C-alpha positions in Angstrom: -15.4 -33.2 -69.2 -12.3 -33.9 -67.1 -11.4 -30.2 -67.2 -14.9 -29.3 -66.0 -14.7 -31.8 -63.2 -11.3 -30.5 -62.2 -12.5 -26.9 -62.1 -15.5 -27.9 -59.9 -13.2 -29.8 -57.5 -10.9 -26.9 -57.1 -13.8 -24.6 -56.3 -15.1 -27.0 -53.7 -11.7 -27.4 -52.1 -11.2 -23.6 -52.0 -14.7 -23.2 -50.4 -13.9 -25.9 -47.8 -10.5 -24.3 -46.9 -12.2 -20.9 -46.6 -14.9 -22.3 -44.4 -12.3 -24.0 -42.1 -10.1 -21.0 -42.0 -13.1 -18.7 -41.1 -14.3 -21.1 -38.5 -10.9 -21.3 -36.9 -10.7 -17.5 -36.8 -14.1 -17.3 -35.3 -13.3 -19.9 -32.6 -9.9 -18.4 -31.7 -9.6 -17.4 -28.1 -9.7 -13.6 -27.5 -6.3 -12.1 -26.9 -5.2 -11.6 -23.3 -5.6 -8.1 -22.0 -3.0 -6.0 -20.0 -3.4 -5.6 -16.3 -3.3 -1.9 -15.4 -0.1 -0.5 -14.0 1.7 -3.8 -14.1 4.8 -2.7 -16.1 7.6 -1.5 -13.8 8.0 2.2 -14.0 11.8 2.0 -13.9 12.2 -0.3 -17.0 13.4 2.6 -19.2 16.5 3.1 -17.1 17.0 -0.4 -15.6 19.6 -2.9 -17.0 18.3 -6.3 -18.1 20.7 -8.9 -16.8 19.0 -11.8 -18.6 16.1 -14.2 -18.0 15.5 -15.3 -14.5 15.9 -19.0 -13.6 12.7 -20.9 -14.5 12.7 -22.4 -11.0 13.2 -19.0 -9.2 10.5 -18.4 -6.6 7.6 -16.0 -7.4 5.1 -14.6 -4.9 2.4 -12.3 -6.2 -0.9 -10.8 -5.2 -3.8 -10.4 -7.8 -6.3 -7.7 -6.7 -9.9 -8.3 -7.7 -12.3 -5.5 -8.7 -15.3 -4.9 -6.5 -18.7 -5.5 -8.0 -20.3 -2.7 -10.0 -21.8 0.4 -8.4 -19.1 1.1 -5.8 -17.9 4.3 -7.4 -21.4 5.6 -7.7 -22.1 4.8 -4.0 -18.8 6.5 -3.0 -19.7 9.6 -4.9 -23.2 9.7 -3.4 -22.0 9.1 0.2 -19.4 11.9 0.1 -21.6 14.5 -1.6 -22.6 17.5 0.5 -26.2 16.5 0.2 -25.6 13.0 1.5 -27.4 11.8 4.7 -24.2 9.9 5.5 -25.9 6.6 6.2 -22.8 4.6 5.5 -22.6 0.8 5.0 -21.5 -1.5 7.7 -18.5 -3.8 6.8 -20.9 -6.8 6.5 -23.2 -4.8 4.2 -20.2 -3.7 2.0 -18.9 -7.3 1.7 -22.4 -8.6 0.8 -22.9 -6.0 -1.9 -19.4 -5.4 -3.4 -17.1 -8.3 -2.8 -16.1 -10.2 -5.9 -18.5 -13.1 -6.5 -17.7 -16.7 -6.0 -18.0 -17.2 -9.8 -15.4 -14.5 -10.4 -13.0 -15.9 -7.8 -13.5 -19.4 -9.3 -12.6 -18.2 -12.8 -9.5 -16.4 -11.5 -8.5 -19.4 -9.4 -8.9 -21.7 -12.5 -6.7 -19.5 -14.6 -3.9 -19.2 -12.1 -3.9 -22.8 -10.9 -4.1 -24.0 -14.5 -0.8 -22.3 -15.1 0.9 -24.2 -12.2 0.6 -21.6 -9.5 -0.6 -22.3 -5.9 -3.6 -20.1 -5.1 -4.9 -18.7 -1.8 -8.1 -16.6 -1.8 -8.7 -13.8 0.7 -11.7 -14.4 2.9 -13.4 -11.2 1.6 -12.4 -11.8 -2.0 -10.3 -8.7 -2.2 -7.3 -10.4 -3.6 -5.8 -13.7 -4.5 -2.3 -14.7 -3.4 -0.2 -16.9 -5.7 3.1 -18.7 -5.2 5.2 -20.7 -7.6 8.1 -20.4 -9.9 9.1 -18.1 -12.8 8.1 -20.7 -15.4 4.5 -20.8 -14.0 4.3 -17.0 -13.6 5.5 -16.4 -17.1 2.8 -18.7 -18.4 0.0 -17.3 -16.3 0.7 -13.6 -16.9 2.1 -13.8 -20.4 5.4 -12.2 -19.4 9.1 -12.9 -19.4 10.5 -12.4 -15.9 14.1 -11.4 -15.9 16.9 -10.2 -13.6 17.5 -6.4 -13.5 19.6 -3.9 -11.8 18.3 -0.4 -11.3 18.8 2.5 -8.8 21.4 0.4 -6.9 19.1 -2.6 -6.6 19.1 -6.1 -8.0 15.6 -7.3 -8.6 13.5 -9.8 -10.5 10.7 -8.3 -12.6 8.7 -8.8 -15.9 10.0 -7.1 -19.0 6.6 -5.6 -19.8 3.0 -5.4 -18.7 1.4 -8.5 -17.2 -1.8 -9.8 -19.0 -4.8 -11.8 -18.0 -7.3 -13.8 -20.1 -10.0 -11.7 -21.6 -12.6 -13.8 -19.7 -11.3 -12.5 -16.3 -9.4 -9.3 -17.2 -12.3 -7.0 -16.2 -12.2 -8.5 -12.7 -8.6 -7.7 -12.1 -7.4 -4.2 -11.1 -3.7 -4.8 -10.2 -1.0 -7.3 -9.6 2.0 -6.9 -7.2 5.0 -9.0 -6.5 6.1 -9.9 -10.0 8.5 -6.9 -9.6 10.5 -7.6 -6.4 11.6 -3.9 -6.0 10.9 -3.0 -2.4 8.5 -0.1 -1.9 10.3 2.7 0.0 8.4 5.5 1.5 10.3 8.7 2.2 9.0 11.6 4.2 8.1 14.6 2.0 10.1 16.9 4.3 13.7 15.8 4.5 14.7 18.2 7.3 13.0 18.8 10.6 10.5 21.7 10.3 11.6 24.8 12.1 9.7 25.6 15.4 6.7 27.9 15.3 7.1 31.5 16.1 5.8 31.0 19.7 8.1 28.1 20.5 10.5 28.5 23.4 12.9 26.0 25.0 12.2 25.4 28.7 14.5 27.6 30.8 16.9 26.2 33.3 15.5 26.2 36.9 16.5 25.5 40.5 15.3 22.6 42.5 14.9 24.9 45.4 15.4 28.7 45.9 19.1 29.6 45.3 20.0 26.1 44.0 21.3 27.3 40.6 22.3 30.6 39.1 24.0 31.6 35.8 27.4 31.3 37.4 26.9 27.6 38.2 24.6 26.6 35.4 24.8 28.2 32.0 21.8 29.0 29.9 21.1 26.5 27.1 22.1 29.1 24.4 24.9 30.6 26.4 23.1 33.9 26.9 24.7 36.0 29.7 22.0 37.2 32.0 22.2 40.7 33.5 22.7 41.3 37.2 20.0 42.9 39.4 21.2 45.5 41.9 24.7 44.1 41.4 23.8 40.6 42.2 23.4 37.5 40.0 20.0 36.2 41.0 19.3 32.5 41.1 17.1 30.8 38.6 13.4 30.5 39.6 12.4 27.2 41.1 11.3 24.4 38.8 7.6 23.5 38.7 6.2 21.4 41.5 4.6 18.0 41.1 1.2 17.1 42.5 2.6 15.1 45.4 5.1 17.9 46.3 2.2 20.5 46.4 0.1 18.2 48.6 3.0 17.6 51.0 3.5 21.4 51.2 -0.1 22.4 51.7 -1.5 19.3 53.5 1.4 18.8 56.0 0.0 18.0 59.4 -3.5 17.1 58.2 -4.0 13.5 59.2 -6.6 12.7 56.6 -5.5 15.2 54.0 -7.6 18.0 52.7 -10.0 16.0 50.7 -13.1 16.7 52.7 -13.1 13.6 54.8 -14.3 14.1 58.4 -16.1 17.3 57.6 -19.8 17.8 58.3 -21.7 20.3 56.3 
């Protein structure tokens, strides 16, 4: 009888343990999801100098995804068959800005980790400030000190994550990696002048003012003589006031039509 009772008890305990374990697994929070493109691209060749100070300052910006339908609208508006009736800024914000509920959920997540939160007026992004300890907690990362490409920076050792409940509302995060964004021109050297380009020639301020013997050409070209003489450079162009002074000299009212009856 005792053996039978003991066997029944063990079965009951095993069932309870299984039920509790199953319930715990069912109630476990979903795993955080990675934020796109949040892992520094230089990590493979950067040198990790160790974890950053927990109290080191962090300033980051979390970009929020627009509400659904924006890509479809963009495709329709740019199609050749489109009537090009574009949205006004106010219409765009009313239709596609992240909702107050989305912003509230993101705010709760970040503030709950100890970060200070400031929301953009149009819900495009959320700015956060705090320290490394709070940022590590919020984004599920370890922020360390690195050196790469001649720079000393502070950055996460891998991709940042967000809770599954808000992950779909986040498209990017910047600022966790303090590497400065440097924009370099695609053309390193000045483009050569076009085939029709010519430097302005030297000129005289009045006839006979300058000639090749008193003022060399920009490229050192020796100009030929004409009938045994070195001719002066042509006069420089005239300004509007100079032309008016030349052609309107002596006209009391100028040659603008005043005083003339037709």
